N, C-alpha and C positions, 0 to 999 in steps of 0.2 A: 443438509439443508432441507427444510420442509418443502413438500410439493406445493403447498398453499402459499408460499412466500410471495410468488409473483402476483397473486390475486389480492393481496392486502393493499389497502391504501397507505400512502406515505406515513400518515400519522400513526396508524395502527402498527405498521412495520417498525417505526422508530421506537415505540414503547414496548413492543413484544419481541423484537429480534433477539435471538439467542436464548430465550427463556425456555426451560423445559415445560412439558405439559403439566397442568395443575394436578396435584394428588390430594385426595381428601385428607383433611386434618394436618396437612403439611404446610409450611410457609409458602406464600405465593411468590416470594423472591428468594433465590438461592443465596446462602451466606458465603463469604470469602473463605478459602482454604488457606490457613496460615502454616500448615505443616511443611517442614523442610524435607521430610522423608516419609515413606509410606510402608505399611506393613505388607511384607511379601512372604507368606508362608510357603514352604516347599520350593518350587521352581521360581527363580528370580526373573519373573516376567510379568507383564501386565501393562495397562495404559499409563500407570503412574508409578514411578520408582523413586525419583529424586527431584526435589522442587526446582532445581536449576534447569531441568529439561522441559517440564510442563507440569501443570496442575489443573484441577477442575475449574478454578476461577479463570485462568488464562483461556481455557478451552471455550468457556461460555462467552467470554469477550470476543474471541476470534470468530466464533459462530455468529455472534450478533453483527460484527462489522462485515463479515462475509455476506450475510443476508442483506445488509444495506447496500453494499457495493455491487452485488450480483444476484438480485432476487430471482429465485427459480432456476438458476444455472447450476448444472451438475459439474462436479470435478473442479470447483473453484475453492481454494483454501486461502485462509488469512493467517499470517504470523504477526504477533505483536512484538514490539521492541521497547527498550527503555526510553527511546526518544525518536523524534522524526529523523534526525541526522543518522542515527543508528540504522533505521530502516532504509534510508537512501543509500548509505554505505553498503548495506547488505546486498542490495541489487547491483550496484555498480561494481563492487569488488568480487562478486560471485560470477558475473557475466562477462567481465572483460579480462583479457590477458595481454601480456607484452606484445606489441605489434598491432593490437586492435585500435580502432578509431571510435570515439564517442562524440556525439553532437549535443552540446549543452546550450541552453539559452544564456545570453550574456547579461540578462537583467534578472537573474534568479535570486533566490534567498541569499542573504548576506554571508552565510557560512559556506556556501558552495565553492567560492574561490579556494578555500583550504582543501576541499576535496579535489578540485581540479589540479592543484599543485601536487597532491599526493599521487593522483593517477599518472601524472607526467613523470614522476620519479620512478614509476613502475614500467616505463616504456610504452605508455598508452598515449596515442595522439588525441588531443582534445581540441575540437573545433567549436566555435561559439558564434551565435547570431541572435538578433533580437527575437522576442516572442511575437510581437505584432507583425502583421502582414505575412505570416507563415514563412518568415525569412530563413528559418532553418532548412527549408526545402532545398535551397540552393547549394547546400554543402553536405548533402546526404551521401553522395556517391562514395562507396567503399566503407561506409560506417558499419560497425557491428551493432551499435545501440544508439537510438535517438531518445533523448530525455526532454520531455516537455514539462513546463510549469505554467499552468493556465487555469485561472487567472494568476499572473505573476505576483510575487510578494516582494516589495510592497506596491509596485506600479499598477497592478490590476490590468495589465495588458493580456489579451487573449489571442488564441490561435484556433484554427480549424482542426480539431483532433482527428476526425475521420479522414480528412484529406491528407494530413501528414502521415497517419498510420498506413493508408493505402500506398503512399509513395515509398515509405520506409520498407514495408513488407515486399514491395515489388523489387527492391534492391537487396533483399535478404537481411534486413536489419530488424532487430527487436525494438519495441517501443515501450517506454515507461512514462507514466504521467504522474506528476506531483499534484494530487487532488486536494491539497490541504485547505485552500481557501473556498473552493466550491462545495466540498463535502459530497458524499454520495446522494444527498438530497438535492444538490444542484446539478450534478452531472455524474455519469457512470462511465468512466473511461473504458472498462472492459466491454461494455455494450457498443462502444464506438470502435472496437477492434484492437485496443491496446493490449499488450501482454502483461503489464504490471500496472496496478494502481497503488500509489504510495502516498502516505500522508503523515503529517505530524498531528496527532490527536490532541495536542496541547492547545491548539488554537480554536478553530471554528467547531470542531466535532464535540469537544467537551464544553468550551465556551466560558469557563469560569477562571481559567488561569491557575487551577489548583492541581492539575494532573500533567505529569511529564510522560508522554506516550507517543509511540510511532507504530505504523503497521504497513505491511505489504500484502496485497491481495493479488 
């Protein structure tokens, strides 16, 4: 991430995030990489091997989102996914094991009950409480992960991220924030202490309803 990222205004950051430095007589915008595989002479090694793993287009997008979510912060990485629910599932199912407890909002996105049911089949205890009034604070004891969705979708209820993060970390719990509706231009969960910022890029971030996308920072 550029050392200058934190010094840019929001508008400049939004239009320049992730873009390489300009090169004389080269396009000002990078083109998409459509290749499924990459030429690997000699040793089978390098940043790009097979398109399923990563490609230059993904890397530029991940760099751009990372710069928006955590401008100027070192050691922060973003991974993009095929949908918001894929990103959500990646966090939940990578961080939780049988016997763990997760605290979810009970007014979250309409697909989350399906995830809740799947978590329970894996032996994970799921507790729920409303977003408003920081109600999840009351059921944090013993939790491995606290999941926040603020503003909630579609009710637009909000909670105090910093307060809940401090309480969760004091109890040894990780915190993930669904930042879909606010976007990093509205709030930056990592700056408020969260461990993960997760979003569906299909909604506010892209804004046109023509892209199916999710990410985790």
